[in-house]
C-alpha positions as CSV (number, residue, x, y, z in Angstrom):
1,Q,0.0,0.0,0.0
2,V,1.2,3.4,-0.9
3,Q,2.4,5.4,2.3
4,L,2.7,9.2,2.6
5,V,5.1,10.4,5.2
6,E,5.2,13.9,6.2
7,S,8.0,15.5,8.4
8,G,9.7,18.7,9.2
9,G,6.9,20.6,11.3
10,G,7.7,22.4,14.5
11,F,7.0,25.3,16.7
12,V,8.2,28.6,15.4
13,Q,7.9,32.4,16.0
14,P,6.2,34.6,13.4
15,G,8.6,35.5,10.6
16,E,10.6,32.4,10.9
17,S,10.9,29.5,8.3
18,L,10.3,25.8,8.0
19,T,10.7,23.2,5.3
20,L,8.4,20.4,5.1
21,S,9.1,17.0,3.4
22,C,6.9,14.3,2.3
23,T,8.1,10.9,1.0
24,V,5.9,8.7,-1.0
25,S,6.6,5.0,-1.1
26,D,5.5,4.4,-4.7
27,R,6.3,5.4,-8.2
28,I,2.9,7.0,-8.3
29,F,4.8,10.1,-7.2
30,R,6.4,10.6,-10.6
31,L,3.0,10.3,-12.3
32,A,1.0,12.7,-10.2
33,S,0.6,16.2,-9.6
34,M,1.2,16.7,-5.7
35,G,-0.4,19.0,-3.3
36,W,0.2,20.2,0.2
37,Y,-2.9,20.5,2.3
38,R,-3.4,22.2,5.7
39,R,-6.0,21.2,8.2
40,D,-7.1,23.5,11.1
41,P,-8.7,21.8,14.1
42,G,-12.3,21.2,13.4
43,K,-12.1,22.2,9.8
44,Q,-11.5,20.2,6.5
45,R,-8.2,20.1,4.8
46,E,-7.5,22.9,2.3
47,L,-5.0,22.9,-0.6
48,V,-2.3,25.5,0.0
49,A,0.1,24.5,-2.8
50,L,0.3,22.1,-5.7
51,I,3.0,21.1,-8.4
52,T,2.5,19.3,-11.5
53,R,4.6,16.6,-13.2
54,A,6.0,19.4,-15.3
55,H,7.0,21.2,-12.1
56,V,4.5,24.0,-12.6
57,S,3.3,25.3,-9.1
58,N,0.3,27.1,-7.9
59,Y,-0.5,28.5,-4.5
60,S,-3.4,29.7,-2.5
61,D,-3.6,33.4,-2.0
62,A,-2.9,33.1,1.6
63,V,0.6,31.6,1.1
64,K,1.5,33.1,-2.3
65,G,4.9,34.7,-2.2
66,R,5.8,33.1,1.1
67,F,5.8,29.3,0.4
68,T,7.6,27.5,-2.3
69,I,6.6,23.9,-3.4
70,S,9.2,21.5,-5.0
71,R,9.7,18.0,-5.9
72,D,12.5,15.6,-6.3
73,D,11.2,12.7,-8.7
74,D,14.5,10.7,-8.1
75,K,13.7,10.6,-4.3
76,N,9.9,10.5,-4.4
77,T,9.9,13.5,-2.2
78,L,7.9,16.6,-2.1
79,Y,9.0,19.7,-0.3
80,L,7.3,22.8,1.0
81,Q,9.6,25.8,1.9
82,M,7.6,28.1,4.3
83,N,9.0,31.6,4.8
84,S,7.6,34.6,6.8
85,L,5.4,32.2,8.6
86,K,2.2,33.7,10.3
87,P,0.1,32.5,13.1
88,E,-2.6,31.7,10.7
89,D,-0.4,29.3,9.0
90,T,-0.7,27.0,12.1
91,G,-2.1,23.6,11.4
92,S,-1.4,20.0,10.4
93,Y,0.1,19.7,7.0
94,Y,-0.4,16.7,4.7
95,C,0.8,15.8,1.3
96,M,-1.4,14.0,-1.3
97,P,-1.5,13.3,-5.0
98,I,-4.1,15.6,-6.6
99,G,-7.3,13.7,-7.1
100,S,-6.1,10.7,-5.2
101,S,-8.2,8.6,-2.8
102,L,-5.2,7.2,-0.9
103,P,-5.3,7.3,2.8
104,W,-4.0,10.4,4.4
105,G,-0.5,10.2,6.2
106,Q,-0.1,11.2,9.8
107,G,0.7,14.8,8.8
108,T,3.2,17.2,10.3
109,Q,2.2,19.9,12.9
110,V,3.2,23.4,12.3
111,T,2.6,25.9,15.0
112,V,3.5,29.6,14.7
113,S,3.3,31.7,17.8
114,S,5.1,34.3,19.8
């Protein structure tokens, strides 16, 4: 079964940076557009960034200009560079192939607070 393993979260102050990683255990990674999602407590997951197989990226308005999504197809790994973090970026972050019905991974928690 395909596994998605997110890492890199942490507790930071506003304005600081974090880099998230997601490793996918299957070649599906190379065939798929990939997305980073955030879930706030009590809310549904929302897509914050995606990157296509052609490495074309797109971002939600809330993170545009601050976050950068990238992928390493040789390592089946997805990244999210998060700069100038804000308290509203707090949440659990997950990766997922776009349009997939795979089980979600455990996510990685990002907390931004002074």
